[in-house]
C-alpha positions as CSV (number, residue, x, y, z in Angstrom):
1,X,36.5,74.6,12.0
2,X,34.0,75.0,14.8
3,X,34.3,77.9,17.2
4,X,35.1,75.4,20.0
5,X,38.0,73.9,18.2
6,X,39.3,77.2,17.0
7,X,39.6,78.6,20.6
8,X,41.4,75.4,21.7
9,X,43.9,75.8,18.8
10,X,44.8,79.4,19.9
11,X,45.3,78.3,23.5
12,X,47.7,75.6,22.4
13,X,49.8,78.1,20.3
14,X,50.1,80.5,23.1
15,X,51.2,77.8,25.5
16,X,53.8,76.5,23.1
17,X,55.3,80.0,22.7
18,X,55.6,80.4,26.4
19,X,57.4,77.1,26.7
20,X,59.8,77.9,23.9
21,X,60.6,81.3,25.5
22,X,61.4,79.7,28.8
23,X,63.9,77.3,27.2
24,X,66.0,80.0,25.5
25,X,69.3,81.2,27.3
26,X,69.0,84.4,29.4
27,X,71.5,87.3,29.4
28,X,72.2,88.5,32.9
29,X,74.1,91.7,33.7
30,X,76.3,91.0,36.7
31,X,77.7,94.0,38.5
32,X,80.9,93.1,40.3
33,X,82.0,95.4,43.1
34,X,85.7,96.0,42.8
35,X,87.7,97.7,45.6
36,X,90.1,100.2,44.2
37,X,92.9,101.6,46.3
38,X,94.0,105.1,45.0
39,X,97.4,106.5,46.1
40,X,97.1,110.2,46.9
41,X,100.2,112.4,47.2
42,X,99.9,114.7,50.1
43,X,101.9,118.0,49.7
44,X,102.9,119.5,53.0
45,X,103.4,123.3,52.9
46,X,106.8,124.1,54.5
47,X,107.8,127.7,55.3
48,X,111.5,128.4,54.6
49,X,113.2,131.5,56.0
50,X,116.1,132.8,53.8
51,X,118.6,134.9,55.7
52,X,119.5,138.3,54.1
53,X,123.1,138.5,52.8
54,X,125.5,139.6,55.5
55,X,126.4,143.2,55.3
56,X,130.2,143.7,54.7
57,X,132.0,145.4,57.6
58,X,133.9,148.6,56.9
59,X,137.7,148.4,56.6
60,X,139.3,151.8,57.1
61,X,142.7,152.9,55.7
62,X,144.6,156.2,55.8
63,X,146.6,156.9,52.7
64,X,148.1,160.1,51.3
65,X,146.3,159.2,48.1
66,X,142.8,160.2,47.2
67,X,140.8,157.7,45.0
68,X,138.3,160.5,44.2
69,X,141.0,162.8,42.8
70,X,140.9,162.5,39.0
71,X,143.2,165.5,38.4
72,X,145.9,164.4,35.9
73,X,148.1,167.1,37.3
74,X,147.9,165.9,40.9
75,X,151.3,165.2,42.5
76,X,149.8,161.9,43.7
77,X,148.1,160.8,40.6
78,X,149.9,157.5,40.6
79,X,148.7,156.6,44.1
80,X,145.2,158.0,43.4
81,X,144.8,155.8,40.3
82,X,146.2,152.8,42.2
83,X,143.4,153.1,44.8
84,X,140.7,153.5,42.2
85,X,141.9,150.3,40.5
86,X,142.7,148.2,43.6
87,X,139.8,149.0,46.0
88,X,137.2,147.2,43.8
89,X,139.4,144.2,43.5
90,X,139.8,143.9,47.3
91,X,136.0,144.4,47.8
92,X,135.4,141.6,45.3
93,X,137.9,139.3,46.9
94,X,136.3,139.8,50.3
95,X,132.7,140.3,49.1
96,X,130.2,140.1,51.9
97,X,133.0,140.3,54.5
98,X,134.9,143.6,54.2
99,X,134.4,146.8,52.2
100,X,137.4,149.0,51.9
101,X,137.0,152.7,52.8
102,X,140.0,155.0,52.4
103,X,140.2,158.3,54.2
104,X,142.6,160.7,52.3
105,X,145.2,162.0,54.8
106,X,148.0,164.4,53.5
107,X,151.4,162.8,54.0
108,X,152.9,165.7,56.0
109,X,150.0,165.6,58.5
110,X,149.5,161.9,59.0
111,X,151.9,161.2,61.8
112,X,150.7,164.1,64.0
113,X,147.0,163.2,63.3
114,X,147.5,159.6,64.2
115,X,149.3,160.3,67.5
116,X,146.6,162.8,68.5
117,X,143.8,160.4,67.7
118,X,145.3,157.5,69.7
119,X,146.0,159.8,72.7
120,X,142.4,161.1,72.6
121,X,140.9,157.7,72.1
122,X,139.4,158.9,68.9
123,X,138.6,157.0,65.7
124,X,141.7,155.5,64.0
125,X,142.1,153.6,60.8
126,X,142.5,149.8,60.7
127,X,145.6,150.2,58.6
128,X,147.8,153.1,57.6
129,X,151.0,153.6,55.6
130,X,154.0,153.9,57.9
131,X,157.5,155.2,57.0
132,X,160.6,154.2,58.9
133,X,161.2,157.9,59.7
134,X,158.1,158.0,61.9
135,X,158.5,154.6,63.6
136,X,160.2,155.9,66.7
137,X,157.6,158.6,67.1
138,X,154.9,156.0,67.0
139,X,156.8,153.7,69.3
140,X,157.3,156.4,72.0
141,X,153.6,157.3,71.9
142,X,152.2,153.7,71.9
143,X,150.6,154.4,68.5
144,X,151.1,151.1,66.7
145,X,150.2,147.5,67.7
146,X,152.9,144.8,68.1
147,X,152.8,142.6,65.0
148,X,155.7,140.3,65.8
149,X,154.0,137.0,66.5
150,X,151.3,137.4,63.9
151,X,153.9,138.3,61.2
152,X,156.2,135.4,62.0
153,X,153.2,133.0,61.5
154,X,152.6,134.3,57.9
155,X,153.9,132.5,54.8
156,X,155.6,135.6,53.5
157,X,157.8,136.3,56.5
158,X,160.6,133.9,55.6
159,X,160.9,135.7,52.2
160,X,161.0,139.2,53.7
161,X,164.1,141.3,53.2
162,X,166.0,141.4,56.5
163,X,166.9,145.1,56.2
164,X,163.3,146.0,55.6
165,X,162.2,144.1,58.7
166,X,164.9,145.9,60.7
167,X,163.5,149.3,59.6
168,X,160.0,148.3,60.9
169,X,161.4,147.1,64.2
170,X,161.1,149.3,67.3
171,X,163.8,149.9,70.0
172,X,162.3,147.0,72.0
173,X,163.0,144.6,69.2
174,X,159.3,144.1,68.2
175,X,157.8,144.6,64.8
176,X,155.5,147.5,64.5
177,X,154.9,147.6,60.7
178,X,155.0,145.2,57.9
179,X,157.4,146.3,55.1
180,X,155.8,146.8,51.7
181,X,158.6,148.4,49.6
182,X,162.2,149.6,50.0
183,X,163.1,153.1,48.8
184,X,166.8,153.8,48.4
185,X,168.1,157.1,47.1
186,X,169.8,157.3,43.7
187,X,170.7,159.9,41.1
188,X,168.6,160.4,37.9
189,X,171.0,161.5,35.1
190,X,170.4,162.8,31.6
191,X,173.0,160.9,29.5
192,X,173.7,163.7,27.0
193,X,174.4,166.2,29.8
194,X,177.3,164.1,30.9
195,X,178.9,162.8,27.7
196,X,182.0,161.7,29.6
197,X,180.1,159.7,32.1
198,X,178.6,160.8,35.4
199,X,181.2,162.0,38.0
200,X,182.6,159.5,40.4
201,X,183.7,162.1,43.0
202,X,182.3,165.3,44.4
203,X,185.5,167.1,43.1
204,X,184.8,165.9,39.6
205,X,181.2,167.1,39.9
206,X,182.4,170.7,40.6
207,X,184.4,170.5,37.3
208,X,181.4,169.2,35.4
209,X,179.3,172.0,36.9
210,X,181.6,174.6,35.4
211,X,181.4,172.9,32.0
212,X,177.6,172.8,32.1
213,X,177.4,176.3,33.3
214,X,179.3,177.4,30.2
215,X,176.6,175.6,28.1
216,X,173.8,177.5,30.0
217,X,172.9,174.4,31.9
218,X,173.1,173.1,35.5
219,X,174.9,170.2,37.1
220,X,172.0,169.3,39.3
221,X,168.7,170.3,40.9
222,X,167.6,169.3,44.3
223,X,165.0,169.9,47.1
224,X,166.7,173.0,48.5
225,X,163.8,174.7,50.2
226,X,162.6,174.6,53.8
227,X,159.1,173.5,52.6
228,X,157.1,170.7,54.3
229,X,158.9,171.2,57.7
230,X,162.3,170.7,56.2
231,X,161.5,167.4,54.4
232,X,164.5,168.1,52.1
233,X,166.9,167.3,54.9
234,X,166.2,163.6,54.3
235,X,166.7,163.9,50.5
236,X,169.7,165.3,48.6
237,X,171.2,167.0,51.6
238,X,171.4,163.7,53.4
239,X,172.9,162.0,50.3
240,X,175.7,164.7,50.3
241,X,176.2,164.4,54.1
242,X,176.6,160.6,54.0
243,X,179.0,160.9,51.0
244,X,181.3,162.9,53.2
245,X,181.0,160.3,55.9
246,X,178.6,162.4,58.0
247,X,175.3,161.7,59.7
248,X,172.5,163.5,61.7
249,X,171.8,161.0,64.5
250,X,174.1,160.4,67.5
251,X,172.6,157.0,68.1
252,X,170.9,158.1,71.4
253,X,168.0,160.1,70.1
254,X,169.8,163.4,69.7
255,X,171.2,165.4,66.8
256,X,174.9,165.5,66.2
257,X,175.3,168.1,63.4
258,X,178.5,170.0,64.1
259,X,181.0,167.4,62.9
260,X,184.0,167.8,60.6
261,X,182.3,165.5,58.0
262,X,179.1,167.5,58.0
263,X,180.9,170.8,57.8
264,X,182.8,169.5,54.8
265,X,179.6,168.3,53.1
266,X,177.8,171.7,53.5
267,X,180.9,173.5,52.3
268,X,180.8,171.5,49.1
269,X,177.1,172.0,48.6
270,X,177.4,175.7,49.2
271,X,180.1,176.0,46.6
272,X,177.9,174.2,44.0
273,X,175.1,176.7,44.7
274,X,177.3,179.8,44.8
275,X,179.1,178.9,41.6
276,X,175.8,178.8,39.8
277,X,175.7,175.0,39.2
278,X,172.2,174.7,40.7
279,X,169.1,176.5,39.3
280,X,167.2,179.0,41.4
281,X,164.1,176.9,41.1
282,X,165.7,174.4,43.5
283,X,164.8,176.8,46.4
284,X,161.3,177.6,45.4
285,X,159.5,174.9,47.3
286,X,156.4,172.9,46.4
287,X,158.6,170.4,44.6
288,X,159.3,172.9,41.8
289,X,162.9,171.8,41.7
290,X,161.7,168.7,39.7
291,X,160.9,171.0,36.7
292,X,164.6,171.6,36.0
293,X,165.2,167.9,35.5
294,X,162.0,167.4,33.6
295,X,163.0,169.9,31.0
296,X,166.6,168.7,31.1
297,X,168.1,172.1,32.0
298,X,169.6,170.3,35.0
299,X,171.7,167.3,34.1
300,X,171.1,165.3,37.3
301,X,168.6,164.9,40.2
302,X,169.6,163.2,43.4
303,X,166.5,161.9,45.1
304,X,164.7,158.7,46.2
305,X,164.0,155.9,43.7
306,X,160.3,156.9,44.0
307,X,161.1,160.0,41.9
308,X,160.0,158.3,38.8
309,X,156.4,158.7,39.9
310,X,156.6,162.5,39.7
311,X,159.2,163.2,36.9
312,X,156.8,163.6,34.0
313,X,156.4,164.7,31.3
314,X,160.1,164.8,30.2
315,X,162.0,166.6,27.5
316,X,165.5,165.1,26.7
317,X,168.5,167.2,25.8
318,X,167.9,166.1,22.2
319,X,164.4,167.6,22.2
320,X,162.7,164.2,22.3
321,X,159.6,164.3,24.4
322,X,158.1,161.7,26.7
323,X,154.5,162.9,27.2
324,X,152.4,160.1,28.5
325,X,152.3,162.2,31.7
326,X,152.6,159.2,33.9
327,X,155.4,157.1,35.5
328,X,155.7,155.4,32.1
329,X,157.6,158.5,30.8
330,X,160.5,157.7,33.0
331,X,160.4,154.0,32.2
332,X,160.4,154.9,28.5
333,X,163.3,157.4,28.9
334,X,165.3,154.7,30.7
335,X,164.5,152.1,28.1
336,X,165.6,154.5,25.3
337,X,168.9,155.2,27.1
338,X,168.2,159.0,27.5
339,X,168.2,158.7,31.3
340,X,170.1,156.4,33.6
341,X,170.5,155.9,37.3
342,X,173.8,156.4,39.1
343,X,175.2,156.3,42.6
344,X,176.0,159.6,44.4
345,X,179.5,160.7,43.7
346,X,181.9,159.8,46.5
347,X,183.2,162.4,49.0
348,X,186.9,162.7,50.1
349,X,186.7,159.4,52.0
350,X,185.6,157.5,48.9
351,X,182.1,156.9,50.4
352,X,179.1,157.0,48.1
353,X,176.2,158.2,50.3
354,X,172.7,156.8,50.1
355,X,169.5,157.3,52.1
356,X,167.5,154.2,53.0
357,X,163.8,154.3,53.7
358,X,160.7,152.2,53.3
359,X,157.0,152.2,53.2
360,X,155.2,149.8,55.4
361,X,151.7,149.1,56.8
362,X,150.9,149.4,60.5
363,X,147.8,148.7,62.6
364,X,147.1,151.5,65.0
365,X,146.3,151.1,68.6
366,X,142.5,151.1,68.9
367,X,141.8,149.8,65.4
368,X,138.3,148.4,65.2
369,X,138.8,145.8,62.5
370,X,142.2,144.0,63.1
371,X,141.0,140.9,61.3
372,X,140.4,142.8,58.1
373,X,143.8,144.5,58.6
374,X,145.4,141.1,58.6
375,X,143.5,140.0,55.5
376,X,144.5,143.2,53.8
377,X,148.2,142.9,54.5
378,X,148.3,139.3,53.4
379,X,146.4,140.1,50.3
380,X,148.8,142.9,49.3
381,X,151.8,140.7,49.8
382,X,150.6,138.0,47.4
383,X,152.4,137.6,44.0
384,X,149.3,138.7,42.3
385,X,148.9,142.0,44.2
386,X,152.4,143.0,45.4
387,X,153.9,144.0,42.0
388,X,151.1,146.5,41.3
389,X,151.8,148.2,44.7
390,X,155.5,148.3,44.2
391,X,155.3,149.6,40.6
392,X,152.6,152.2,41.6
393,X,152.6,154.1,44.9
394,X,155.3,151.9,46.5
395,X,157.9,153.2,44.0
396,X,160.8,151.1,45.2
397,X,162.1,147.6,45.5
398,X,159.9,144.6,46.4
399,X,160.6,143.3,49.9
400,X,159.6,139.7,49.0
401,X,162.5,137.9,47.3
402,X,160.3,135.8,44.9
403,X,158.7,139.0,43.7
404,X,162.1,140.7,43.2
405,X,162.9,137.9,40.7
406,X,159.8,138.4,38.6
407,X,159.9,139.8,35.1
408,X,158.4,143.2,36.0
409,X,161.5,144.0,38.1
410,X,164.1,143.2,35.4
411,X,163.4,146.6,33.8
412,X,166.4,149.1,33.5
413,X,165.1,151.2,36.5
414,X,165.4,148.3,38.9
415,X,168.6,146.8,37.5
416,X,170.4,150.2,37.5
417,X,169.1,151.1,40.9
418,X,170.3,147.8,42.3
419,X,173.8,148.4,40.8
420,X,173.9,151.9,42.3
421,X,172.8,150.7,45.7
422,X,175.3,147.9,45.7
423,X,178.3,150.4,45.6
424,X,176.7,152.8,48.1
425,X,176.4,153.0,51.8
426,X,172.6,153.3,52.4
427,X,171.3,154.2,55.9
428,X,168.2,155.9,57.3
429,X,168.6,159.5,58.3
430,X,167.1,159.2,61.8
431,X,167.5,155.7,63.2
432,X,167.0,156.7,66.9
433,X,165.4,160.2,66.7
434,X,161.8,160.4,67.7
435,X,160.7,163.8,66.5
436,X,162.0,163.5,62.9
437,X,159.8,166.4,61.8
438,X,161.4,168.8,64.2
439,X,164.8,167.4,63.4
440,X,164.4,167.9,59.7
441,X,163.1,171.4,60.2
442,X,166.1,172.3,62.3
443,X,168.5,170.8,59.8
444,X,167.0,172.3,56.7
445,X,166.6,175.8,58.2
446,X,170.4,175.8,59.0
447,X,171.4,174.4,55.6
448,X,169.2,176.9,53.7
449,X,170.7,179.8,55.6
450,X,174.2,178.5,55.0
451,X,173.8,177.9,51.2
452,X,171.2,180.5,50.3
453,X,170.4,183.4,52.5
454,X,173.7,183.9,54.3
455,X,176.5,182.0,52.4
456,X,179.2,183.8,54.5
457,X,177.9,182.5,57.8
458,X,180.2,180.1,59.7
459,X,179.0,176.6,59.0
460,X,180.1,175.0,62.3
461,X,178.5,177.7,64.3
462,X,175.1,177.4,62.6
463,X,175.1,173.6,62.7
464,X,175.9,173.7,66.5
465,X,173.1,176.2,67.0
466,X,170.6,174.0,65.3
467,X,171.9,171.0,67.2
468,X,171.6,172.6,70.6
469,X,168.1,174.1,69.9
470,X,166.8,170.7,68.9
471,X,168.4,168.7,71.7
472,X,167.3,171.1,74.4
473,X,163.7,170.6,73.3
474,X,163.8,166.8,73.6
């Protein structure tokens, strides 16, 4: 092939390749713009202020019990233990609202301390325990707040024992305390010391005293000293006085001691002492008289129902011992039949004497936390809390009827006490007297002289002297 034709051939091949390439399909990358909407969660920072828990407000009480006293020999160990167990329960029930603070105040100084504090405008408790014996003193000094309208609005009021409400009522007919427990007087008796049954009359008791004396034992022991400003005047001495139909109070705020009934009562008591039917320890003071019953050397002990708190440990005439060293000792002795409760033997007129008292709660004038006081009283009167108080420091009968019917109060102590009270004439020693401390001191000084230090002194003369001295000071 010539050079000319060869060059032409190459040109034709190149042209054909280009044409074929142009006819082939082309791949084209297409980029599509897509609009994407993205949801974005926006978190907003919020500042939250959390309030600090409310500080509970103090609620102050005065009790004769000391929650910090752990001494098992303390005379008030029952009440001390009750506070230790109950205060945390109250604080839990009212957490963040109230916190209970108890200020121990001896029972024989409480009344004077409260009156002085109110008169001076000093700090007073929000609640304090009140006995019916001090109610007139508090009333005359404007020491307690009127609780009438508040009490009537509470659910427990309709169930409250009427006699208990009466003992918390002032001369003006207003309620100055809320009853918590009734405390009648009874006689604790060792069964084996009286195999023929407990005497029904005071004359029979003299005969039994002679029999027991022959056995080297005593008919009874009692609070016969002048200790604690004559507190014994409201105990056995008053049971004897009322059994002879006597009394202390003239109904007008004065003493009426020199009466035939009172003279006869002291004559009988003096004979019991002079004949040796009462142990010497009865006059020692400091509640030592209780020892003669606890070791059963004395066959009987007239006192308040509350006595079971203190009468322990016990040794029965058989030698059997009750040594839990708590109120359970008396409950156990009663359950075993070694001890029973009896009414006071009747005097010549056939009357079985009986002292009546109560423990209640009052709100002093000037109390800073009345709302807490109301909560506290309502809480203690609930079926869940009231039995523990009555069985512990209350040491008496419940004042709420539905509580009286509960199983705890079907024990021998309560059944026998109810029977004794039902055949007795129970009445408070000082229904109208204001200064009951001075009255008790005047009475017990005279009685102690007549039965112990000067048993030949004329009874009527000494009673008249005590009566005149007290009344002139009123």
